[in-house]
N, C-alpha and C positions, 0 to 999 in steps of 0.2 A: 612434568606434572603428572600426578597420580590420579587425577580426576577421571571419573568414568564417562565415556562418551555416550551421550543419549540424544535421542531425537526430540526436537522441540515439538511438544504436542499441546495445542490450544484448542478451544472449542470451535473457533472459526475455521472453516474449511481451508481458506487460503494459507493459513499459517502452517499447515502440514507440509508445505514445500520448503520450509526454512532448512538451512544446512545443519549438519551435526556440529555440536559445540561441546566444550568441556563444562559439564554441569558444576563441578566444584569451583572452577575459576569464575564462571559467569555469575552464579548466585551468591558467592561470597564477596562479590564486588571487589576484585583485586584492585588496589590503588593504581591510578593511572598517572602517577607522578613520573617525571622523566629523570632517570638516574644516569649518571655518567658511567661509562663502561668500566673504569677502574673501580668505582665504588661497588658496582654490582658484582664484579669478579671477586673482590675482597669479601663481600658478604657471603657469596656462595662458598668460597674456600674456607672461611671461618666456620660456616655451618657444617661443612663436610670434613673439617679438620685436615684439609689437604693444602699444603703450601703452594703459593703461586710460583711457577718456575721462573728463575732469574733469566734475564735476557730475552724475555718474550715481549714482543711489541704488540700492544693492543690497538686494533684498528676500529674506528667507529662503524657501527652497523649501517649499511645502506640497503633499503628495501629493493627487492628485485623489480625490474621493469615489467610492466604488465603489457601483454600483447594479445592480439586477436586477429583471426583471419578475416579478410574482406573478400566476399564472394559476390558473384553476379546473381541478381535476384531471380531472373527467369531460368537460367541454366544451372545455377549452383556451382559454377566453376570458380576456383579460388584465383583471385587476382593479385592480392598483395597482403602485407601484414601491417596492421595499424597499431601504433603505440598508444596505450591508454594512460590517463592521468591517475597516479596512485592515490591522490587525495579524493578522487571521485569513485574509483572502482576498487579501492583497497581498504575500505572501512571495515571495522570488525562488526560482527552481527549484534547489534543493539536491539533486542526484541522489545525492550521497554519503549524505545523511541518509535519503533514501528507500530506498537499498540497505541501509543498516544496519537500518532498522526492518523491512523485508520479510524479511531473513535471520533476524532475531530472532524474528519471528512464525512463520516456517516451522520454525525449530528448536524453538520452544516447543510447537508442536502435534504434534511427532513422538512416537509412542508409546514407542519405545525398547524394544520387547518381543522383538526378534530374539534367538533362543536356539538353540544346538546343544548336543548332549551329547558330553562327552569320554569317554574309555575307562572312567573310573570310574563314569559315570552310565548307560552302556548296559547293559541287562539281559543276564546271562550272562557267559561268558568266565572263570569262576573257575578252571577246570581247565586244566592244560597240555595242549594238543591231542595231542602225542606226546612221547616221551622225547627227552632232549637229544641223545643220540648213537646212532649205529648204524642210522639209517633212511635215510641218504643225502639227507634233506630239509634245508631250511634250518631252523635252530632257531627255535622260536616259543614264546612264553610264554602267549599268550591269543588267542582268536579274536575279541576285541573291540579288538585293537590297530588303530591308524589305517590300516595297510596292508591290512587285511582288509575284505572286503565286509560291510557291516553293522556295522563297527567305529565307534569314536568319531571325532570331528572334532578336529583339532589347531588351536589358536588360533582357534576359532570365536567368533562374536559372543555376548555376554552382555547381559542386560537392564541398561540404564543410562538416565540422564536427559540429554537434550540441552539442557535449559533453562539459560539464563543471564540475568543481570540487565542491563537497559538503563536508563540514566538517564531520569527522567521528563521532563526538559527536552528530551531528544532525541526522545522519543515525541511530545510535544506539537508540537515543531517539524516532525516528520514529518507529523502530521495537518494542520497549517497549510499545509505545502508542497503536500500532495496536494490540499487544497481550493482553494488558489490556482491550481494547474495546471488543475483542472477549470474554474474560473471563466475563466481566460485563454483556454482553448481553446473556450469557448462550450458546454461539455458540462454546465454546472450549470443545473438547472431548479428553480424554487421554486413550490410549489403551496400552496393554502390548507389542505387537509387530505386525508386518505385515507378519509374517511367513506363507507361503502357501506351501503345499507339491507339488502341481502341478500348471500348468498354466491353470486356469479356469476362464473365464470371467463371466460365469453364477453365480459363487459363489460371486463375487464382486457385481453383479447386485442384487442378492437376499439380500445381507447385506445392500445395499443402500436403497432398498425398505422396508425392515423390520424396519430400523431406520429412515425412511423418510428423508434421506439425498439427496437433489436434486442438490446441488452445493457444492462440497467438495474439500478441499485442504489437502492432506495427506503429513505429514512431518515425515521422518524417520531419526534416528540418524546415522551419518556416511554414509556408502554406502546403497543404497536402495536395498531391496530384489528383485532379478531379476524376480522371479516368480510373485511377486506382481506387479512389474512395467509392465511386459508384459500382465498381466491380466487386468490392468486398462487402457491401452493405447487406447482401442477402446470404452471406456465408455464415453459418453458425459458429459460435465460439471464436469470433474474429473481431477485433476492435482496431480502429485506426485513429491515431491522435497526432497532433503536432508536438514539437518539442516544448512549446510553451504550455500545452495542456497536459503534459506528462505528470502523473501523480502516483503516490505510493499504493493506493488501493487498486488501481488498474494494473500496476506491475505485479502485485502479489496475486491478483485474481486470475491472471493468465499464466500458463506454464512456460511459454517461450516469449522472449522479448527480442524483437528484430528492429535494429536501428539502421538508419542510413548514415553515410559519412557526414552529411550536413547536420543531421540531428546529433551525432556524436560530438562534433566540434562545438555546436551551440550549447549542449549540456555541460561540457567541460568549461566553457567560458562563463556559463551562468552559475555553476555550483563551485 
């Protein structure tokens, strides 16, 4: 591919952490049809005017296995290697899907409670301020008309819901894309567990300082350990979620993503 590698730059701050991609292939929307290996080799050989060597056995492409180190949370010591699911952590960077999911999440969380009063809702103004003719003034019918100070607002906002539905397939694809991006960038960390004997914020701060984690999202499987949740709630740029509450916006908003083994297995089963 002769496409020029460029960084994905969008107005939102979180999208500046997206990986490098081939701009030519991405924006030209290369067809995602599945070709057989023989058909693809013949097409390439015909376009380059190079004959296919005889006696060459064509083997189907198998994607490489994805692996990641599992370390101990408190000490950082490497314990084992975990195999990752290619369908969850091997998605290609679909920026359009990420954008759709993030816009849907931000719209869904909007309260929609903005409200102003029109002239019928403002208190007072039932009496005509002065007679219609003979005063030399402009005619007025109420002191709560929009042109008056303290009057009603014309075409002001009213309470409404900004929520709309997004297909479940798009939501799952957005999660898989965000997880794949974190893995490809090297911002995915897997630990054994978040078990802490006591509630100590200094322990969490020392761990973040030793590992140079400035913006972290911790994801635990099932219920979050209470000692760990209480120890991290006063730490800035630190968020704790369960695997059920994991979402695309939180993943992109933080620089590092730390998963426990339990959260990893639950995500692979869920997605």
